[in-house]
C-alpha positions in Angstrom: -1.5 15.6 3.5 -3.0 14.2 6.3 -4.8 11.6 4.3 -1.4 9.9 3.0 -0.1 9.9 6.8 -3.1 8.4 7.4 -2.5 5.6 4.7 0.7 5.6 5.9 -0.1 4.7 8.8 -2.6 1.8 8.2 0.3 0.2 5.6 2.6 -0.5 8.6 0.1 -1.2 10.9 -1.3 -4.1 8.4 2.6 -5.0 7.7 2.9 -5.8 11.7 -0.8 -7.6 11.4 0.7 -9.9 9.4 4.1 -10.8 10.9 2.2 -11.2 14.0 -1.3 -12.4 12.4 -1.7 -15.7 15.0 -1.6 -13.4 17.9 -4.0 -11.1 17.0 -8.0 -11.8 18.8 -10.5 -11.2 16.0 -11.7 -8.0 17.4 -8.1 -6.0 16.4 -8.8 -7.7 12.8 -12.0 -6.1 12.1 -11.0 -2.8 13.5 -7.7 -3.2 10.7 -10.1 -4.2 8.6 -12.6 -1.1 9.6 -9.9 1.6 8.9 -8.6 -0.2 6.2 -12.2 0.3 4.4 -12.6 3.5 5.1 -9.2 4.9 4.6 -9.4 3.4 0.6 -12.3 4.6 0.4 -11.2 8.5 1.2 -8.0 7.9 -1.1 -10.1 6.6 -3.8 -12.8 9.5 -3.1 -9.6 11.9 -3.2 -8.1 10.1 -6.4 -11.2 10.0 -8.6 -10.0 10.0 -11.8 -11.5 13.5 -14.0 -13.0 11.7 -17.6 -11.9 13.8 -20.3 -13.9 15.4 -22.8 -13.1 13.7 -25.5 -13.6 10.2 -23.8 -17.1 11.1 -22.7 -18.7 11.3 -26.2 -17.3 8.3 -27.1 -18.8 6.1 -24.2 -22.2 4.7 -25.2 -25.3 6.4 -24.2 -23.2 10.0 -24.7 -24.9 12.5 -25.9 -24.9 13.0 -29.8 -24.0 9.1 -30.0 
């Protein structure tokens, strides 16, 4: 739940930044992009799809293919 809340907070920060983009210093934009990269990487790692056994067997190079 902590990561989800971090994502929600980040979304609100990005929305706010879009509304005030002309007033944001470059270092704040950079910090926002860094935080975005971290949160997205963590969310994608957490929510990585699990490949089903039937899908693995049909992949090129899979054992038995």
